[in-house]
C-alpha positions as CSV (number, residue, x, y, z in Angstrom):
1,M,-7.3,6.3,7.6
2,A,-5.1,4.0,5.6
3,F,-7.3,1.1,6.5
4,V,-9.9,1.9,3.9
5,R,-7.3,1.9,1.1
6,N,-5.9,-1.4,2.0
7,L,-9.1,-3.4,2.1
8,A,-7.8,-4.8,-1.2
9,I,-4.6,-6.2,0.2
10,S,-5.4,-9.7,1.4
11,A,-8.3,-11.9,0.4
12,A,-8.3,-13.7,3.7
13,V,-8.2,-10.5,5.8
14,L,-10.8,-8.9,3.6
15,L,-13.3,-11.7,3.8
16,L,-13.0,-11.7,7.6
17,A,-13.5,-8.0,7.8
18,G,-17.2,-8.5,7.1
19,C,-17.8,-10.8,10.0
20,A,-15.5,-9.5,12.7
21,S,-15.1,-6.5,14.9
22,T,-12.3,-4.2,13.8
23,T,-11.3,-3.3,17.3
24,P,-7.5,-4.1,17.6
25,T,-6.3,-6.3,20.4
26,D,-3.1,-6.4,22.3
27,A,-0.2,-8.3,20.7
28,A,-0.2,-10.5,23.8
29,D,-3.4,-12.1,22.6
30,S,-1.5,-13.6,19.6
31,P,0.3,-16.9,19.9
32,D,4.0,-16.7,20.1
33,P,5.7,-17.8,16.8
34,K,7.4,-21.2,17.0
35,P,11.2,-21.0,17.4
36,P,13.0,-20.5,14.0
37,V,14.4,-23.6,12.4
38,S,17.4,-21.7,11.2
39,A,18.6,-18.2,11.9
40,T,19.9,-17.7,8.4
41,P,17.6,-18.5,5.4
42,T,19.3,-20.0,2.5
43,P,18.4,-18.1,-0.7
44,T,18.2,-19.9,-4.1
45,A,21.1,-18.8,-6.3
46,T,18.9,-18.8,-9.4
47,A,16.1,-16.5,-8.0
48,A,14.8,-14.2,-10.7
49,A,15.0,-10.5,-10.1
50,Q,12.0,-8.2,-9.8
51,P,10.6,-7.5,-13.3
52,L,11.3,-4.0,-14.6
53,S,8.4,-1.5,-15.2
54,R,7.0,-2.0,-18.7
55,L,6.3,1.7,-18.9
56,D,9.3,4.0,-19.1
57,L,8.1,6.0,-16.1
58,T,8.9,6.5,-12.4
59,C,6.7,7.7,-9.6
60,Q,8.4,11.1,-9.9
61,D,7.2,11.2,-13.5
62,L,3.7,10.2,-12.7
63,A,2.7,12.8,-10.1
64,D,3.7,16.4,-9.9
65,T,4.6,17.1,-6.2
66,E,3.4,20.6,-6.5
67,M,0.0,19.4,-7.7
68,I,-0.2,17.0,-4.7
69,E,0.6,19.9,-2.4
70,L,-2.2,21.9,-3.9
71,V,-4.7,19.1,-2.9
72,F,-3.6,18.9,0.7
73,G,-2.0,22.3,1.4
74,K,1.1,20.5,2.6
75,K,4.1,18.7,1.1
76,L,4.1,14.9,0.9
77,D,7.1,12.6,0.6
78,S,7.5,9.6,-1.7
79,V,7.9,6.3,0.2
80,D,7.8,2.6,-0.6
81,P,4.1,1.5,-0.6
82,L,5.0,-2.1,0.1
83,E,6.3,-1.1,3.5
84,H,3.3,1.0,4.4
85,A,0.2,-1.2,4.4
86,F,-2.1,-1.1,7.4
87,S,-1.0,-4.6,8.6
88,E,2.4,-6.2,8.4
89,S,0.8,-9.5,7.5
90,A,-1.8,-8.2,5.1
91,A,0.9,-6.2,3.3
92,M,2.5,-9.4,2.2
93,F,0.6,-9.9,-1.1
94,Y,-0.4,-6.3,-1.9
95,G,1.2,-4.9,-5.0
96,Y,3.4,-7.8,-5.9
97,P,1.1,-9.1,-8.7
98,E,1.2,-5.7,-10.4
99,L,5.0,-5.5,-10.1
100,Q,5.2,-9.1,-11.5
101,R,3.5,-7.8,-14.6
102,G,5.7,-4.7,-15.0
103,G,3.3,-2.3,-13.2
104,I,4.1,0.7,-11.1
105,L,3.2,1.3,-7.4
106,C,3.6,4.8,-5.9
107,L,2.8,6.3,-2.5
108,W,3.2,9.8,-1.1
109,Q,2.4,10.6,2.5
110,N,3.0,13.2,5.2
111,G,5.0,11.0,7.6
112,V,2.3,10.9,10.2
113,D,1.3,7.5,11.7
114,E,-1.3,5.9,9.4
115,S,-3.8,5.5,12.3
116,S,-3.8,9.2,13.0
117,D,-6.6,11.5,11.8
118,D,-3.9,13.8,10.5
119,Y,-2.5,11.1,8.0
120,V,-2.8,12.1,4.4
121,S,-1.6,10.1,1.4
122,V,-1.8,9.5,-2.4
123,N,-1.5,6.0,-3.9
124,V,-1.1,5.5,-7.6
125,D,-1.1,2.0,-9.0
126,V,-0.6,1.3,-12.7
127,L,-1.1,-2.0,-14.5
128,P,-0.4,-2.3,-18.2
129,D,-2.4,-4.5,-20.6
130,A,-5.3,-4.8,-18.1
131,K,-8.4,-3.8,-20.2
132,E,-10.1,-7.2,-19.5
133,Q,-9.4,-7.0,-15.8
134,Y,-10.5,-3.4,-15.6
135,D,-13.7,-4.1,-17.5
136,N,-14.5,-6.9,-15.0
137,Y,-13.8,-4.6,-12.1
138,A,-15.9,-1.8,-13.7
139,T,-18.8,-4.2,-14.3
140,E,-19.0,-5.6,-10.8
141,S,-17.8,-2.7,-8.6
142,Y,-19.2,0.7,-7.7
143,L,-15.7,2.0,-7.0
144,V,-14.8,2.9,-10.6
145,E,-16.4,6.3,-11.0
146,P,-14.3,9.1,-9.4
147,T,-15.8,9.9,-6.1
148,C,-15.1,11.4,-2.7
149,S,-16.4,10.3,0.7
150,N,-15.3,10.9,4.3
151,G,-12.0,12.5,3.3
152,Y,-11.2,9.7,0.7
153,C,-11.2,10.2,-3.0
154,S,-10.7,7.4,-5.5
155,S,-10.5,7.0,-9.3
156,N,-10.1,4.0,-11.5
157,T,-9.5,4.8,-15.2
158,L,-8.3,3.0,-18.3
159,V,-5.7,4.9,-20.3
160,D,-5.5,3.0,-23.6
161,D,-5.1,-0.5,-22.1
162,T,-3.4,0.5,-18.9
163,W,-5.4,0.5,-15.7
164,V,-4.7,3.5,-13.4
165,Q,-5.9,3.5,-9.8
166,V,-5.6,6.7,-7.8
167,F,-6.5,6.9,-4.1
168,L,-6.2,9.9,-1.8
169,A,-6.7,9.9,1.9
170,G,-7.2,12.9,4.1
171,V,-8.6,15.2,1.4
172,P,-9.8,18.4,3.1
173,D,-13.5,19.3,3.1
174,Q,-14.7,16.0,1.6
175,E,-16.8,14.6,4.4
176,L,-20.0,14.1,2.5
177,E,-20.6,10.7,0.8
178,G,-20.6,11.0,-3.0
179,A,-19.1,14.5,-3.0
180,P,-17.7,15.7,-6.3
181,L,-14.0,15.6,-6.7
182,P,-12.3,18.9,-5.9
183,A,-10.7,20.7,-8.9
184,E,-7.2,20.0,-7.6
185,V,-7.9,16.3,-7.4
186,V,-9.3,16.2,-10.9
187,A,-6.3,18.1,-12.2
188,L,-3.9,15.6,-10.4
189,I,-5.8,12.5,-11.9
190,N,-5.9,14.0,-15.4
191,N,-2.2,14.9,-15.2
192,I,-1.3,11.3,-14.2
193,A,-3.4,9.9,-17.1
194,G,-1.7,12.3,-19.5
195,V,1.7,11.3,-18.4
196,I,0.8,7.6,-19.0
197,Q,-0.7,8.3,-22.4
198,G,2.4,10.2,-23.4
199,A,4.7,7.4,-22.5
200,G,3.5,5.3,-25.4
201,A,2.9,1.5,-25.6
202,P,4.2,-0.7,-22.8
203,I,7.2,-2.9,-23.4
204,P,5.9,-6.5,-24.2
205,A,5.3,-8.6,-21.1
206,A,7.6,-11.5,-20.3
207,E,6.1,-15.0,-20.4
208,L,5.3,-16.2,-16.9
209,T,4.3,-19.6,-15.5
210,P,0.5,-19.9,-15.2
211,A,-0.9,-20.0,-11.7
212,P,-2.8,-23.0,-10.5
213,D,-6.3,-23.0,-11.9
214,A,-8.4,-21.2,-9.3
215,R,-11.4,-23.3,-10.3
216,D,-9.5,-26.3,-9.0
217,C,-9.4,-25.0,-5.4
218,A,-11.2,-28.1,-4.1
219,T,-8.4,-30.2,-5.4
220,I,-5.5,-28.0,-4.3
221,I,-6.9,-27.9,-0.8
222,D,-7.7,-31.4,0.2
223,A,-10.8,-31.7,2.5
224,D,-9.5,-34.7,4.4
225,V,-6.2,-33.0,5.1
226,V,-7.9,-29.8,6.3
227,A,-10.2,-31.8,8.6
228,S,-7.2,-33.7,10.0
229,A,-5.1,-30.6,10.5
230,T,-7.7,-28.5,12.1
231,G,-9.8,-31.1,13.9
232,I,-13.0,-29.7,12.4
233,L,-15.1,-32.4,10.8
234,E,-18.0,-30.1,9.9
235,P,-18.7,-29.5,6.2
236,F,-17.0,-26.5,4.7
237,T,-17.1,-24.5,1.5
238,T,-14.1,-24.1,-0.9
239,F,-14.2,-21.2,-3.3
240,N,-12.0,-18.9,-5.4
241,T,-11.6,-15.5,-3.8
242,A,-10.4,-13.7,-6.9
243,D,-13.7,-14.1,-8.8
244,G,-15.6,-11.1,-7.4
245,P,-15.5,-7.3,-7.3
246,Q,-14.4,-6.8,-3.8
247,V,-10.6,-6.8,-3.8
248,G,-9.4,-4.3,-6.3
249,M,-6.5,-4.3,-8.7
250,S,-4.3,-6.8,-6.9
251,F,-6.9,-9.6,-7.4
252,D,-9.1,-8.4,-10.2
253,A,-5.9,-8.4,-12.2
254,D,-6.2,-12.2,-11.9
255,G,-5.8,-13.3,-15.5
256,N,-3.1,-10.6,-16.2
257,A,-1.0,-11.0,-13.1
258,L,-1.4,-14.8,-13.1
259,I,-2.4,-14.9,-9.4
260,S,-4.8,-17.4,-8.0
261,S,-6.5,-17.5,-4.6
262,C,-8.6,-20.0,-2.8
263,A,-10.5,-20.0,0.5
264,V,-12.1,-22.5,2.8
265,A,-14.9,-21.3,5.1
266,F,-16.3,-23.4,8.0
267,N,-19.8,-22.1,8.0
268,D,-22.6,-21.7,10.5
269,G,-25.4,-20.3,8.4
270,N,-23.8,-17.3,6.6
271,I,-21.1,-16.6,9.2
272,A,-17.6,-17.8,8.6
273,L,-16.4,-19.0,12.0
274,Q,-12.9,-20.1,10.7
275,L,-11.3,-19.3,7.4
276,L,-8.4,-20.7,5.5
277,G,-7.0,-18.7,2.6
278,A,-4.4,-19.7,-0.1
279,L,-2.7,-17.4,-2.5
280,F,-0.4,-18.4,-5.4
281,L,2.0,-16.2,-7.4
282,P,4.3,-18.0,-9.8
283,D,7.8,-16.9,-10.7
284,A,7.8,-14.8,-7.6
285,E,10.7,-15.9,-5.4
286,W,11.9,-12.3,-5.5
287,A,8.6,-11.2,-4.2
288,M,8.3,-13.6,-1.3
289,R,11.9,-12.9,-0.1
290,A,11.2,-9.1,-0.3
291,A,7.9,-9.5,1.5
292,V,9.4,-11.6,4.3
293,A,12.2,-9.0,4.6
294,H,9.6,-6.3,5.2
295,V,8.2,-7.9,8.3
296,S,11.2,-9.8,9.6
297,P,12.9,-6.8,11.2
298,A,9.9,-6.6,13.5
299,G,10.5,-10.1,14.6
300,T,7.1,-11.2,13.3
301,S,8.2,-13.7,10.6
302,V,10.4,-16.7,11.4
303,E,11.5,-19.7,9.4
304,Q,9.3,-22.8,9.5
305,A,10.1,-26.4,8.6
306,V,7.7,-27.9,6.0
307,E,8.1,-31.4,4.7
308,G,9.4,-31.3,1.1
309,I,10.3,-27.6,1.2
310,P,14.0,-26.7,1.3
311,E,15.4,-25.0,4.3
312,G,15.0,-21.2,4.1
313,D,11.9,-21.4,1.8
314,A,9.1,-21.3,4.4
315,F,8.2,-18.7,7.1
316,Q,5.4,-18.3,9.6
317,R,3.9,-15.6,11.8
318,C,0.7,-14.9,13.7
319,E,-1.2,-11.7,14.7
320,S,-4.5,-10.6,16.0
321,I,-6.0,-8.0,13.6
322,H,-9.6,-8.3,14.8
323,E,-10.9,-8.7,18.3
324,G,-11.7,-12.3,19.0
325,Q,-9.7,-13.6,16.1
326,I,-6.1,-14.7,15.4
327,T,-4.7,-15.1,12.0
328,C,-1.5,-17.1,11.3
329,Y,0.4,-17.1,8.0
330,L,2.7,-19.5,6.3
331,D,4.7,-18.3,3.3
332,M,6.6,-20.9,1.2
333,L,8.2,-21.4,-2.2
334,V,7.1,-24.4,-4.2
335,D,9.7,-24.3,-7.0
336,S,9.4,-20.6,-7.9
337,T,5.7,-20.2,-6.9
338,W,5.1,-18.1,-3.8
339,V,2.3,-19.7,-1.8
340,Q,0.8,-17.9,1.2
341,L,-1.6,-19.8,3.5
342,A,-3.6,-17.9,6.1
343,L,-5.6,-19.6,8.9
344,T,-7.9,-17.4,10.9
345,T,-9.4,-18.9,14.1
346,T,-12.3,-17.4,16.0
347,I,-11.7,-17.5,19.8
348,D,-14.6,-19.0,21.7
349,A,-16.2,-20.5,18.5
350,P,-19.3,-22.6,19.0
351,T,-18.9,-26.2,20.0
352,G,-17.9,-28.3,16.9
353,A,-16.3,-25.4,15.1
354,E,-13.2,-24.9,17.2
355,I,-9.8,-25.4,15.8
356,E,-8.2,-27.3,18.6
357,A,-4.8,-27.8,16.9
358,D,-2.0,-25.3,17.1
359,P,-2.6,-23.0,14.1
360,I,1.0,-23.2,12.9
361,D,0.9,-27.0,13.2
362,A,-2.3,-27.0,11.2
363,L,-1.0,-24.7,8.5
364,T,2.2,-26.8,8.2
365,E,0.2,-30.0,7.7
366,I,-2.0,-28.3,5.1
367,A,1.1,-26.7,3.4
368,T,2.8,-30.1,3.0
369,S,-0.3,-31.3,1.2
370,V,-0.7,-28.2,-1.0
371,A,2.9,-28.4,-2.1
372,T,2.3,-31.8,-3.6
373,K,-0.6,-30.5,-5.7
374,L,1.4,-27.8,-7.5
């Protein structure tokens, strides 16, 4: 049930979801990660710490656990939302842009596996000074008005200039699409808004380095390098994936969180056969190292050598999220900017659209080029 909530996590994964089966495949279908370059990453001594919340609030302040219990008829526990996304790889960028701008991420759940029908949860995401981004989201998305459907309830509201996103999974007796919110859900949402309003104005934001101009994706991602790395010589489309309504707070907070994202699609008509995604978050060494640490214990992320990138500053991993497709990721630090590249290859793609190169080798070649453009 958590899958619906996390459609907003990764631009690359999201875009693929529309053109691929969502039937999971065995881990054996994914290529084995290349051997690590070094067993011990070397952290940069001057890495900035995670920014503090700009609102003098904690998750315990935001949501009354008794009110949550009234919604579900059971007690939920507070957990770290960055460790509970539906995919280890897709979890990598979710939430970090909000935290970079002093936002708050909260998650309560019942401890059941997220793939279970018995899983229930409440997500609360809070982003200060986000009126412009909220207005953009509200204009282009149908997900703003509070609504329930198939056991899920969502609400996006603006409290003064703070964007508040509430998502509930496993709400009882909410199976009809467009059903009105239960009184207990309305009370919970209103209480969260009241707490935020009572907290007063956010602390002023720290000045951050601007992200690469997303309108310059075609320059950042060199067509000749992509063709050389992948072996695909067919024309492709380069576009900004943060300019639409489909990806929620993490990406519609574009101008505020200073995140940029690009994508390259190798097209056959309107079907993306292969997809390359690139995400950029400046001043975010703290975020990349935390994100890599989330997946490393599972053995899914290993160090990767990239020309021009210091040892311990680049990592790669591969997984099969959708049947017939494999996605490989390369995360690296360029100065203090976290860059994540994702290359999704379609197995048995039509002749002329196959990526014949090893996906990690292809990503490494592309990463070397991208690093010189930042």
